[in-house]
N, C-alpha and C positions, 0 to 999 in steps of 0.2 A: 653492842653494835646492832643497829636496825638495818635489815637487808630487805629491799623490795625487789621482786622479780616479775616482770611483765612477760607473759608467755601465752601462746595458743594452746599449750599442752601442760597445764599446771600439775596434772597427775604424774608427770615425769619426775617431779621433785618430792613427791609424797614420801617415798622410801628413803632415797639418798640423804635427805636433810635430817633424818632421824637415826642415822646409823654411824657407827665408828666415832671418829674425832668430832665431826660436826654434831652428831647426836649428843655427845657429852657436853659440848659447848652450849647446846640448847638446854640441856638438863641443868647446867650450872647458871643459866640465865645470862650467859655472856653474849648471846646473840638471839634475836627474834627475827622471824621471817614473815613477810606478807606476800603471798603469791596472788597475782592478779591476772585473770584471763581477759585480755583486752578485746576479745570478741564480745564480751558483755557490754562494751561501750560503743560498739558500732551503731551508726544511725541507719544502717541498711536494714530494710525489712527482711531480707534474706540472710541476714547476719554475715554478710560478706565483709572481709577486712582487706581484700586485695582487689586490684583492677589492672586492666591492660595499660602499658606505658604509652604516654603520648608520643607520637612520632613513629610508633610501631616498634617491633622487636620481640624477641622470644620471652616467654614466661610472664609472670604476674608480679606486680609490685605491691608491697605492703603500704596501705594508705596512711596518710598523716592523721586523719580524723580520729580513728580509734585510739591511737597512741597518745595524741594530744589530750583527748578526753580522759583517758585512764590516768595520765600524769596529773591533770587538773584535779581529779578526784583525790588522788593521793596527797597532793599539796594542800587541799582543803582539810584533809584529815590529819596530816602530820606536820604541815608547815614547811619543814626543811627535808628535802629528799637526799641531801648530800650530793656526792658525785653521781651523775647520771651517765651510765656506761652503755654504749651501743655496741653489741657484738657484731663485728663486721670484718670480712676478710681484708678490707682496705685499711683497717685500723692499725694502730701501733702494736708491735709484737709484745705480747704479755710475757714477762719474765719475773725473776725473783725480786728485782728492784721495784717493779710495779706492784707486786704483791705486798712488799714492805710499805710502800707508800699508801696503798689502800687500807692496810691494817691499822693505820692511825686515824682513820675517819670514824665519825660517830654513826654515819648513815651511808649506805650505798644503794643505788637503784640500777638494776640490770634490765636492758631491753633485748629480748630474744627475738631475732627476726626469723622469717621463713620466706618461702617462695623465691623469686629471682633476685629480689633486692628490696631497697627502701625507696619510698618517695623522698627525694632529697630534702624536703622541708622538715623531716623528722630530725635531721641533724642539728637544726636550730635549737632543739630542746636538750641537747646532751652536752656534757662537759668532757667526756672521754670517748674515744672509739678504739676498741681493743680487738685483737685477733690472737688466736692460739698459734698460728703459723701459716705457712704457705700451702694450705689445702682448704677444701670446702666441705663443710658439714651440711646436713639437711636443714638444720636449724641451730639457733644459738643456745639451746638448752644445755647441751653437753659442755660447751665452752664455758657457760656461766657457772655450772657446777664445779668445773675444774678450777676456775679462778677463785670461787668462793672457798673451796677447800684449801687452796694454797695461801689464801689471805688469812683465813680464820686461825690456822695453826700458828700464826705469828703473834696472835693476841695473847698477852700474858694470862696464864691460867687455863688456856685451852689444852695444851699438851701436859701430860703428867710429869714429864721430865723437862724442867726449864732449860736444860743444857742442850736439848735435842735440836731445836730450830737453828741456833747459831752455828751448829756443826753441819747442817744440811748442805748438800751440793748447791752451788751457785750463790749461797749466802755470802761466802768469803770471796767469791769470784772463781773458786776452784771446784772441781769435782770432789766429792767426799772420799776420804781415805778408805782402804779396804778394812773390813771388820770381821771378827771371828767370835765364835762362842764355843762352849764345851761340845765334844771332848777336844783336848789339845792335839790329838792325832786321830785321823780318820782315814782308813784305807791308804795309809802311807802319806797322806797329806797333813803337814804339820803347821801349827800356828807359829808365826815368827817368835823366836825366843824373847825378843825385847818386850813383847806384850805380856809375857809371863814373869818378867823380872821384878815387877813391883816398883821399878824406878820411874816415877811419873815424869821427870824431866826428859829422860831418854825416850819414853813412850810418846810424849808430846812432840819431840823432834822427829821421831820416826813417822808419826802421823802427818806432820807438815810436809815432810819429804815425799811420803807416799801419795799424798793428795796432789802435790805438784807433778809427780811422775805420771800419775793416772791422767791428769789433765793434759800433760805434754803428749802422751801417747794417743789419747782418745779425742780430746777437744782442744788442739793447739790454738784454735781461733780465739779461745777465751783469754789466752795469755797476753794477747796484744792489747787488751783492755786493762791490764793490771800494772801497778807500779811495784816492781819486785825489789826486795831488799838484797843486800850483797850475798847473804847465804843462799837465797833462792836462785840468784844468778849463777853461783858456783854449782849448785845442784843441776841447773839446766845445762850448763856446759858439760857436766858429767854425763847426763842423759844423752846429750847430742853425740858425745864421743863414743858411747856404747852403741848408739844407733848406726854410726858410720862403720 
């Protein structure tokens, strides 16, 4: 996968893109990055990339020209930029399904904003507008890094254990089941006996029930989006009775 990032602060990506899972993906040549400082493309003598909004208002807006010129330069170099993503609080909420969709792309391009907002004409160059949630960050860099991390770990070969990603929270629509490691007992707290039994069928059933229970208790809103089988419905009724 080829990932382009347009940012006023390219140095923010220097470390994170070469550490942990992302760093391993780079080492395996599963992903390459091109970081572009769009200030380098401004036509302003003072190197400005922002200006006051027409009609008045607070703050400064990111100008269209530097972004358009930076994208034009990338297109000339790469031809296809893939999905061009604008990081914006007004965008669609990023979630695991979006990450899965992005993971199938050959190229992605992220535009990290700054200041009060964007000149509206910038939106004419993008395919997606995404947001991490209902809060405001100083710039789009941290949001871009989060989305890149969530996306890359879904690409085959990036994770050391191919079974890790399918079991992640939200991949199945449920939160992940509780997990334990050695020792089997610590300060009186014991690992559930079923996990020590070696019976893989019972372990799988316990995990499915535990994932459903955790979702029911912590994120019941997720259940409304799922099609539950009969066993899951019985478990939910059991949880509800205990709650009452």
